[in-house]
C-alpha positions as CSV (number, residue, x, y, z in Angstrom):
1,M,16.2,-15.0,-3.9
2,Q,17.6,-12.1,-5.8
3,D,15.1,-10.0,-7.7
4,Q,15.5,-9.8,-11.5
5,P,18.1,-7.1,-12.4
6,T,17.4,-4.1,-14.5
7,H,18.8,-4.4,-18.0
8,L,20.5,-1.2,-19.3
9,L,21.8,-0.6,-22.8
10,L,24.5,2.0,-23.1
11,V,25.1,3.5,-26.6
12,E,28.4,5.3,-26.2
13,D,31.4,5.5,-28.6
14,N,33.9,7.0,-26.2
15,P,35.6,4.1,-24.4
16,L,36.6,6.3,-21.4
17,H,33.1,7.5,-20.9
18,A,31.7,4.0,-21.4
19,R,34.0,2.5,-18.7
20,L,33.2,5.3,-16.3
21,I,29.5,4.7,-16.7
22,E,29.8,1.0,-16.3
23,K,31.9,1.5,-13.1
24,L,29.4,4.0,-11.6
25,V,26.5,1.7,-12.3
26,A,28.3,-1.2,-10.6
27,G,29.2,0.9,-7.6
28,E,25.7,2.3,-6.9
29,P,24.2,0.2,-4.0
30,Q,20.6,1.1,-4.9
31,L,20.9,-0.3,-8.4
32,H,20.8,-4.0,-9.4
33,C,21.7,-3.7,-13.0
34,V,23.1,-5.5,-15.9
35,I,24.6,-3.1,-18.5
36,E,25.5,-3.8,-22.1
37,T,27.5,-1.4,-24.2
38,V,27.5,-0.8,-28.0
39,V,29.4,1.9,-29.8
40,N,27.0,3.0,-32.6
41,L,23.3,3.4,-33.1
42,A,22.9,0.6,-35.7
43,D,24.2,-2.0,-33.1
44,G,22.0,-0.3,-30.5
45,L,18.8,-0.6,-32.5
46,M,19.7,-4.2,-33.4
47,R,20.1,-5.0,-29.6
48,L,16.8,-3.3,-28.8
49,S,15.0,-5.3,-31.4
50,H,15.8,-8.5,-29.5
51,G,14.0,-7.2,-26.4
52,G,14.9,-7.5,-22.7
53,I,16.2,-3.9,-22.3
54,D,14.5,-1.8,-19.5
55,L,16.3,1.5,-20.1
56,L,18.5,3.1,-22.7
57,L,21.5,5.3,-21.9
58,L,22.0,7.2,-25.2
59,D,24.8,9.5,-26.5
60,L,23.3,11.7,-29.2
61,V,26.6,12.2,-31.1
62,L,27.6,8.9,-32.6
63,P,29.7,7.7,-35.6
64,D,26.5,6.8,-37.6
65,S,24.0,9.3,-36.2
66,Q,24.0,12.9,-35.1
67,E,22.1,15.0,-32.6
68,L,18.2,14.8,-32.5
69,D,18.1,12.4,-35.4
70,T,19.7,9.8,-33.0
71,L,16.7,10.1,-30.7
72,F,14.1,10.2,-33.5
73,R,15.5,7.0,-34.9
74,V,15.3,5.2,-31.6
75,R,11.8,6.5,-30.9
76,A,10.6,5.3,-34.4
77,A,12.0,1.8,-33.7
78,Q,11.2,1.6,-30.0
79,P,8.5,4.1,-29.0
80,D,8.1,2.9,-25.4
81,I,11.7,2.4,-24.3
82,P,12.7,4.9,-21.5
83,I,15.7,7.0,-22.6
84,V,18.3,8.9,-20.6
85,I,20.4,11.2,-22.7
86,L,24.2,11.4,-22.2
87,T,25.6,14.8,-23.2
88,G,28.8,16.8,-23.2
89,I,29.0,20.1,-21.3
90,D,28.5,22.0,-24.6
91,D,25.5,20.0,-25.7
92,L,23.1,21.2,-23.0
93,T,20.8,23.0,-25.5
94,L,20.7,19.9,-27.6
95,A,19.9,17.7,-24.5
96,A,17.1,20.0,-23.5
97,R,15.6,19.7,-27.0
98,A,15.9,16.0,-26.7
99,V,14.0,16.0,-23.4
100,D,11.3,18.1,-25.1
101,A,11.2,15.4,-27.8
102,G,10.5,12.6,-25.3
103,A,13.7,11.7,-23.5
104,Y,13.2,11.2,-19.7
105,D,16.4,12.9,-18.5
106,Y,19.8,13.9,-19.5
107,L,23.2,13.6,-17.8
108,V,26.3,15.7,-18.4
109,K,29.1,13.2,-18.8
110,T,31.8,15.5,-17.3
111,H,29.8,15.8,-14.1
112,L,28.8,12.2,-13.6
113,N,28.9,10.4,-10.3
114,S,27.2,7.3,-8.9
115,V,24.6,9.3,-7.0
116,S,23.4,11.4,-10.0
117,L,23.5,8.4,-12.4
118,G,21.7,6.1,-9.9
119,R,19.0,8.7,-9.3
120,A,18.5,9.3,-13.0
121,I,18.1,5.6,-13.7
122,R,15.8,5.0,-10.7
123,Y,13.6,8.0,-11.4
124,T,13.3,7.3,-15.1
125,L,12.2,3.7,-14.4
126,A,9.7,4.9,-11.8
127,R,8.3,7.6,-14.1
128,A,8.0,5.1,-17.0
129,R,6.2,2.6,-14.8
130,A,3.8,5.2,-13.4
131,R,2.9,6.4,-16.9
132,S,2.2,3.0,-18.5
133,H,2.2,0.1,-16.1
134,E,0.5,1.0,-12.8
135,W,-2.6,-1.2,-13.5
136,D,-0.8,-3.6,-15.8
137,S,0.5,-5.8,-13.0
138,P,0.9,-9.6,-13.2
139,M,-0.5,-9.8,-9.6
140,F,-3.6,-7.8,-10.4
141,R,-4.3,-9.8,-13.5
142,L,-3.9,-13.0,-11.4
143,A,-6.3,-11.7,-8.7
144,Q,-8.9,-10.7,-11.3
145,Q,-8.6,-14.1,-13.1
146,Q,-9.0,-16.0,-9.9
147,F,-12.1,-13.9,-9.0
148,L,-13.6,-14.3,-12.4
149,K,-13.2,-18.1,-12.3
150,A,-14.9,-18.2,-8.9
151,A,-17.6,-15.8,-10.1
152,H,-18.4,-18.0,-13.1
153,I,-18.6,-21.2,-11.0
154,M,-20.8,-19.6,-8.4
155,N,-23.0,-17.8,-11.0
156,L,-22.3,-14.4,-9.4
157,D,-24.7,-11.7,-10.4
158,D,-23.0,-9.7,-13.2
159,N,-23.7,-6.3,-11.5
160,I,-21.7,-7.4,-8.4
161,R,-19.1,-9.1,-10.6
162,Q,-18.4,-5.8,-12.4
163,R,-18.4,-3.9,-9.1
164,L,-15.8,-6.1,-7.4
165,L,-13.3,-6.2,-10.3
166,F,-11.7,-2.9,-9.3
167,P,-11.1,-1.3,-5.9
168,Q,-13.6,1.2,-4.6
169,R,-11.0,3.8,-3.5
170,T,-7.4,4.4,-4.7
171,Q,-4.9,7.0,-3.7
172,L,-1.6,7.4,-5.5
173,V,0.9,9.9,-4.0
174,S,4.4,11.0,-4.7
175,F,6.3,12.6,-1.8
176,P,9.9,13.6,-0.8
177,F,12.0,12.6,2.2
178,F,15.5,13.6,3.2
179,R,18.4,11.2,3.1
180,D,20.7,11.3,6.1
181,D,23.3,13.6,4.5
182,R,20.5,16.2,4.1
183,S,21.9,17.0,0.6
184,Q,19.6,14.5,-1.2
185,V,15.8,14.6,-1.3
186,E,14.4,11.4,-2.6
187,T,11.0,11.4,-4.2
188,V,9.0,8.1,-4.2
189,F,5.6,6.8,-5.1
190,G,3.1,5.6,-2.4
191,Y,-0.3,4.0,-2.5
192,R,-3.3,3.2,-0.4
193,V,-6.1,1.1,-1.9
194,Q,-9.5,0.2,-0.4
195,H,-11.2,-2.6,-2.3
196,V,-14.6,-2.8,-0.6
197,L,-16.1,-0.6,2.1
198,T,-19.3,-2.6,2.4
199,M,-18.1,-4.9,5.2
200,G,-17.0,-2.3,7.7
201,P,-13.6,-0.6,8.1
202,T,-11.0,-1.8,5.6
203,K,-7.9,-3.7,6.7
204,G,-4.6,-4.4,5.1
205,G,-0.8,-4.2,5.4
206,I,1.7,-1.7,4.1
207,R,4.7,-3.0,2.1
208,Y,8.0,-1.2,1.3
209,H,9.5,-2.8,-1.8
210,E,11.1,-1.4,-5.0
211,D,8.6,-3.3,-7.2
212,V,5.5,-2.0,-5.6
213,D,2.9,-0.5,-8.0
214,L,-0.8,0.3,-8.1
215,G,-1.7,-3.1,-9.7
216,E,0.1,-5.1,-7.0
217,V,-1.4,-3.1,-4.2
218,A,-4.9,-3.4,-5.8
219,A,-4.4,-7.2,-6.1
220,L,-3.4,-7.5,-2.4
221,A,-6.4,-5.4,-1.4
222,M,-8.7,-7.7,-3.4
223,W,-7.3,-10.8,-1.8
224,M,-7.6,-9.2,1.6
225,T,-11.4,-8.7,1.0
226,W,-11.9,-12.4,0.2
227,K,-9.6,-13.4,3.1
228,C,-11.6,-11.3,5.6
229,G,-14.9,-12.7,4.1
230,L,-13.7,-16.3,4.4
231,M,-12.6,-15.7,8.0
232,K,-15.9,-13.9,8.8
233,L,-14.1,-10.8,10.0
234,P,-15.9,-7.4,9.9
235,F,-13.5,-5.8,7.4
236,G,-13.2,-5.0,3.8
237,G,-9.8,-5.4,2.1
238,A,-7.2,-2.7,1.8
239,K,-3.5,-2.5,1.1
240,G,-0.8,0.2,1.0
241,G,2.8,0.4,-0.2
242,V,5.8,2.6,-1.1
243,R,8.0,1.9,-4.0
244,V,11.3,2.0,-2.3
245,N,14.1,-0.4,-1.3
246,P,14.1,-0.4,2.5
247,T,17.3,-2.3,2.9
248,V,19.4,0.6,1.7
249,L,17.7,3.1,4.1
250,S,18.9,3.9,7.6
251,K,16.5,3.7,10.6
252,R,16.3,7.5,10.5
253,E,15.5,7.6,6.8
254,L,12.8,4.9,7.2
255,Q,11.2,7.0,9.9
256,R,11.1,10.1,7.8
257,L,9.8,8.2,4.9
258,T,7.1,6.5,7.0
259,R,6.0,9.7,8.7
260,R,5.7,11.6,5.4
261,Y,3.8,8.7,3.8
262,T,1.4,8.6,6.7
263,A,0.8,12.4,6.4
264,E,0.0,11.9,2.7
265,I,-2.6,9.2,3.3
266,I,-3.9,10.4,6.7
267,D,-7.4,11.2,5.4
268,M,-7.9,7.6,4.3
269,I,-6.9,5.8,7.5
270,G,-8.4,5.7,10.9
271,P,-9.6,3.1,13.5
272,D,-13.2,3.1,12.0
273,K,-12.1,3.7,8.4
274,D,-9.0,1.8,7.4
275,I,-6.5,0.1,9.7
276,P,-2.9,-0.6,8.3
277,A,-0.7,-3.4,9.5
278,P,2.9,-4.7,8.7
279,D,3.7,-6.4,5.4
280,M,6.8,-7.0,3.4
281,G,9.5,-4.5,4.3
282,T,7.7,-3.1,7.3
283,D,7.4,-4.2,10.9
284,E,6.1,-3.2,14.3
285,R,8.5,-0.3,14.5
286,V,7.0,1.2,11.3
287,M,3.5,0.7,12.7
288,A,4.6,2.7,15.8
289,W,5.7,5.6,13.6
290,I,2.4,5.6,11.8
291,M,0.5,5.5,15.0
292,D,2.5,8.3,16.4
293,T,2.2,10.5,13.3
294,Y,-1.6,9.9,13.2
295,S,-1.9,10.6,16.9
296,Q,0.1,13.9,16.7
297,Q,-2.4,15.2,14.1
298,L,-5.4,14.4,16.4
299,G,-3.8,15.6,19.6
300,Y,-4.2,12.3,21.5
301,T,-3.0,8.7,21.3
302,V,-5.0,6.5,18.9
303,P,-3.5,3.0,19.2
304,T,-6.3,1.4,17.1
305,V,-5.3,3.2,13.9
306,V,-2.8,0.3,13.2
307,T,-2.3,-3.3,14.2
308,G,0.9,-5.2,14.4
309,K,2.5,-2.5,16.6
310,P,4.6,-3.2,19.7
311,V,2.8,-4.7,22.6
312,V,3.8,-1.8,24.9
313,L,1.9,0.5,22.6
314,G,-1.2,-1.6,22.6
315,G,-0.2,-4.4,20.2
316,S,-1.4,-7.9,20.7
317,L,0.6,-10.8,22.0
318,G,1.1,-13.3,19.2
319,R,0.7,-10.9,16.3
320,K,4.2,-11.0,15.0
321,E,4.3,-14.7,14.5
322,A,0.5,-15.1,13.7
323,T,0.9,-15.6,9.9
324,G,3.5,-18.4,10.3
325,R,1.6,-19.9,13.2
326,G,-1.7,-19.9,11.4
327,L,-0.1,-21.5,8.3
328,V,1.2,-24.3,10.5
329,Y,-2.2,-24.8,12.1
330,L,-3.6,-25.2,8.6
331,I,-0.8,-27.6,7.5
332,E,-1.6,-29.7,10.6
333,A,-5.3,-29.8,9.6
334,A,-4.5,-30.6,6.0
335,A,-2.0,-33.3,7.0
336,T,-4.8,-34.9,9.1
337,H,-7.1,-34.9,6.1
338,L,-4.4,-36.4,3.9
339,G,-3.2,-39.0,6.5
340,L,0.2,-37.4,6.6
341,D,2.3,-37.9,9.8
342,L,4.2,-34.7,10.3
343,V,6.6,-36.3,12.8
344,T,8.1,-38.5,10.0
345,S,7.7,-35.9,7.2
346,T,10.0,-33.4,5.6
347,A,9.5,-29.7,4.8
348,V,11.0,-27.1,2.5
349,V,10.3,-23.4,3.3
350,Q,10.8,-20.7,0.6
351,G,11.5,-17.4,2.4
352,Y,13.2,-16.7,5.8
353,G,11.5,-13.4,6.6
354,N,8.9,-13.0,9.4
355,V,6.5,-15.5,7.9
356,G,9.0,-18.0,6.6
357,S,11.2,-18.1,9.8
358,H,8.2,-18.6,12.0
359,T,6.7,-21.2,9.7
360,A,9.9,-23.2,9.8
361,R,10.1,-22.9,13.6
362,F,6.6,-24.1,14.2
363,L,6.9,-26.9,11.7
364,A,10.1,-28.1,13.5
365,E,8.2,-27.9,16.8
366,A,5.6,-30.1,15.2
367,G,8.3,-32.7,14.6
368,M,9.0,-32.1,10.9
369,K,12.5,-32.2,9.4
370,I,13.3,-28.9,7.6
371,I,15.5,-30.0,4.6
372,G,15.4,-26.8,2.5
373,I,15.1,-23.1,3.2
374,S,15.9,-19.8,1.4
375,D,16.0,-16.1,1.6
376,V,16.8,-13.3,-0.9
377,S,20.5,-14.3,-1.0
378,T,20.4,-18.1,-1.6
379,G,18.7,-21.4,-1.0
380,L,20.0,-24.1,1.4
381,Y,19.6,-27.8,1.3
382,N,20.5,-30.5,3.9
383,P,18.8,-33.9,3.6
384,E,19.7,-34.6,7.2
385,G,17.8,-31.5,8.4
386,L,18.8,-27.9,9.0
387,S,19.4,-26.6,12.5
388,L,17.1,-23.5,12.9
389,E,19.0,-22.4,16.0
390,A,22.2,-22.3,13.9
391,L,20.4,-20.6,11.0
392,D,19.0,-17.9,13.3
393,A,22.4,-17.3,14.9
394,Y,24.0,-17.0,11.4
395,V,21.4,-14.6,10.1
396,S,21.7,-12.5,13.3
397,E,25.4,-12.0,12.5
398,N,25.3,-11.9,8.7
399,R,21.8,-10.7,7.9
400,V,21.3,-13.3,5.1
401,L,21.6,-17.1,4.7
402,E,24.3,-16.9,2.0
403,G,27.5,-18.6,3.2
404,F,25.8,-20.7,5.9
405,P,28.3,-23.6,6.3
406,D,26.2,-26.6,7.2
407,A,24.2,-27.0,4.0
408,T,24.5,-27.1,0.2
409,A,23.8,-23.8,-1.6
410,I,21.1,-24.3,-4.3
411,T,19.1,-22.0,-6.6
412,N,15.5,-21.0,-6.1
413,A,14.4,-23.3,-8.9
414,E,16.2,-26.2,-7.3
415,L,14.7,-25.4,-3.9
416,L,11.1,-25.4,-5.2
417,E,11.7,-28.8,-6.9
418,L,13.1,-30.6,-3.9
419,E,11.3,-33.8,-3.0
420,C,9.5,-33.2,0.3
421,D,6.2,-33.8,2.0
422,V,5.4,-30.1,2.6
423,L,6.4,-27.1,0.5
424,A,5.7,-23.8,2.2
425,L,5.9,-20.7,0.1
426,A,6.6,-17.6,2.2
427,A,8.4,-15.3,-0.2
428,M,7.2,-13.6,-3.4
429,Q,4.4,-14.0,-6.0
430,N,4.6,-16.1,-9.2
431,Q,6.8,-18.8,-7.9
432,I,4.9,-21.8,-9.1
433,T,4.1,-21.4,-12.8
434,V,3.3,-23.4,-15.9
435,E,7.0,-23.9,-16.4
436,N,7.8,-25.6,-13.2
437,A,4.5,-27.0,-11.8
438,D,5.0,-30.4,-13.3
439,R,8.4,-30.7,-11.4
440,I,7.1,-29.8,-8.0
441,R,7.6,-32.9,-5.8
442,C,5.6,-32.3,-2.6
443,K,2.4,-33.7,-1.3
444,L,1.1,-30.5,0.4
445,L,1.7,-27.0,-1.0
446,A,1.1,-24.3,1.7
447,E,1.0,-20.7,0.6
448,G,2.1,-18.2,3.2
449,A,2.9,-15.6,0.5
450,N,0.4,-13.8,-1.7
451,G,-0.2,-15.0,-5.2
452,P,2.7,-17.5,-5.4
453,T,0.9,-19.8,-7.8
454,T,-0.5,-19.0,-11.2
455,L,-3.9,-20.3,-12.5
456,E,-2.3,-22.5,-15.1
457,A,0.0,-24.0,-12.4
458,D,-3.0,-24.6,-10.2
459,E,-4.6,-26.8,-12.8
460,I,-1.4,-28.8,-13.2
461,L,-1.0,-29.3,-9.4
462,N,-4.6,-30.3,-9.1
463,E,-4.2,-32.9,-11.9
464,R,-1.1,-34.3,-10.2
465,G,-3.0,-34.7,-6.9
466,I,-1.0,-32.1,-4.9
467,F,-3.1,-30.6,-2.1
468,V,-2.9,-26.8,-2.1
469,L,-3.6,-24.6,0.9
470,P,-4.3,-21.4,-1.0
471,D,-3.0,-18.0,0.1
472,I,-6.3,-16.4,1.2
473,L,-6.7,-19.3,3.6
474,G,-3.1,-20.1,4.3
475,N,-1.8,-16.7,5.4
476,A,-5.0,-15.5,7.1
477,G,-3.5,-15.9,10.5
478,G,-2.0,-12.4,10.3
479,V,-5.2,-10.5,9.6
480,T,-7.1,-12.7,12.1
481,V,-4.8,-11.7,15.0
482,S,-4.8,-8.1,13.7
483,Y,-8.6,-8.3,14.2
484,F,-8.0,-9.5,17.8
485,E,-5.6,-6.6,18.3
486,W,-8.2,-4.1,17.0
487,V,-10.9,-5.6,19.3
488,Q,-8.6,-5.5,22.3
489,G,-7.7,-1.9,21.5
490,T,-11.3,-0.7,21.1
491,Q,-12.3,-2.4,24.4
492,N,-9.1,-1.4,26.3
493,F,-8.7,-5.1,27.2
494,T,-5.8,-7.6,26.9
495,W,-6.1,-11.3,26.0
496,T,-3.5,-13.8,27.0
497,L,-1.3,-15.5,24.4
498,Q,-3.1,-18.8,25.1
499,E,-6.5,-17.2,24.5
500,I,-5.3,-15.6,21.2
501,N,-3.8,-18.9,19.9
502,E,-6.9,-20.8,20.8
503,R,-9.2,-18.3,19.1
504,L,-6.9,-18.2,16.0
505,K,-6.9,-22.0,15.7
506,Q,-10.7,-22.2,16.1
507,I,-11.3,-19.6,13.4
508,L,-8.8,-21.1,11.0
509,F,-10.0,-24.7,11.5
510,D,-13.6,-23.5,10.9
511,A,-12.6,-21.8,7.6
512,F,-10.6,-24.9,6.5
513,Q,-13.4,-27.3,7.1
514,R,-15.9,-25.0,5.3
515,T,-13.5,-24.7,2.4
516,L,-12.7,-28.4,2.2
517,H,-16.4,-29.3,2.4
518,L,-17.2,-27.0,-0.5
519,A,-14.3,-28.2,-2.5
520,E,-15.3,-31.9,-2.1
521,T,-19.0,-31.2,-2.6
522,E,-18.6,-29.1,-5.7
523,K,-15.6,-31.0,-7.0
524,I,-13.5,-27.9,-7.3
525,D,-10.0,-27.0,-6.1
526,M,-9.3,-25.5,-2.7
527,R,-8.4,-22.1,-4.1
528,T,-11.7,-21.7,-5.9
529,A,-13.6,-23.0,-2.9
530,S,-11.9,-20.5,-0.6
531,L,-12.6,-17.7,-3.1
532,I,-16.2,-18.6,-3.3
533,G,-16.4,-18.7,0.5
534,G,-15.0,-15.1,0.7
535,V,-16.9,-13.7,-2.3
536,S,-20.2,-15.2,-1.2
537,R,-20.1,-13.2,2.1
538,V,-19.3,-10.0,0.3
539,R,-22.1,-10.7,-2.2
540,D,-24.6,-11.3,0.5
541,A,-23.7,-8.0,2.3
542,K,-23.9,-6.0,-0.9
543,L,-27.3,-7.4,-1.8
544,L,-28.6,-6.6,1.7
545,R,-27.2,-3.0,1.8
546,G,-28.4,-2.2,-1.8
547,V,-27.2,0.7,-3.9
548,F,-27.2,4.4,-2.9
549,P,-29.0,6.5,-4.1
């Protein structure tokens, strides 16, 4: 579904300038904004007091306020709001003084165009976020809360608890890359986080998304640690990301972005240090560029520096579909436990990217009727069942599901609340919350996404008897087959797809049975049981290795 838009407040008394700015904002493809306009400072301050504004576009010369006093009055009332100054050509000295006083940027109204306005808005938001919100991420808070709950139940040693609350290594970089017209140089933020180095090399994906921040990447690295521990893989958790919208970039731009990002983090990664993989917004082509950039620096080809790369470059059979396939293996195991016959059951899948599309396909192959599905553009519902062949053909031609003719368009909230047997979450975090948990109408909730359910929602789902396959178990198929790819690469050996799928199924079933046994024995939910399983392995390793020096 669509991400939440950025809310802008424009304080501008010149109606011609106001209409121009509104038009430029609407026409900039990299912006997803809602803009409100007021004509004087008093109305602007009143609107700001109600909240919900992400950025202020401020003319300093207004009917009820003049020059720097305008900025000072806003700062006194809203000290944290990011501000971009709008100025006339003869006000540049005043604008520069305003920037000195705390404004983020200034724009000359007579020289405005969609590119300059879009860049000013995007860069201002990025800078404001980097200054104040990098660690303050809902995902990181959720990851820490989940860990602390498990730590309390398992009576984890306080020394280890404090050590595991934050990642061991973190790198934050900002770097440029050329746009295709060569006249624009974009500067973006990138991250690589290694949560725990105790277990061996670190392992984790790289995501390209406009909402990526340090807290989100740290949360994903923490979850990857528990995931690898639960699966008994010889890795610690890591994650990387670039705060960028990949859908507005050409293939050439993505390649330049990827190669420069790789160069910035190259000292952190390596086949015996930290092995990236695909994640949201990246794919096997991106992994090939990372591998090539790394190999160029060393002077010889190093296929094992990444996993999830094309098979012809040393990738593993079955890696692309591994997360979706693994989720369905676990759904089958959970259905057996619940006495649920998949052949007569219905499923709803949120998300139609790599994980969601493969999940839907494998569920359909298992005999399930897919009655609801979604992507970033829309949700679709058909009680008689959706044709995945028709969906794939439509997406191949139109890129998104919106407009698909053989279904009813519904909202994300409506999709999640459809009555079904299996609800598979394969999109974004924070989808099941305290607001909608009591309206979820499935028997089995399977998490292919990271962090889609809040702790408060977990308690509600548990009380209602909904069986949850938690994310660190449900989406572990990807890192498991990544491990297979790494092993094959280090041994210069190739396994068949049948061997890979059999090994994957065996490892996932073993983890499921251990988690289910712990949950039933200790009378705890599956998420807490899976976390305890992962944390326990890390705890044991840390106690055995000790502390240096």
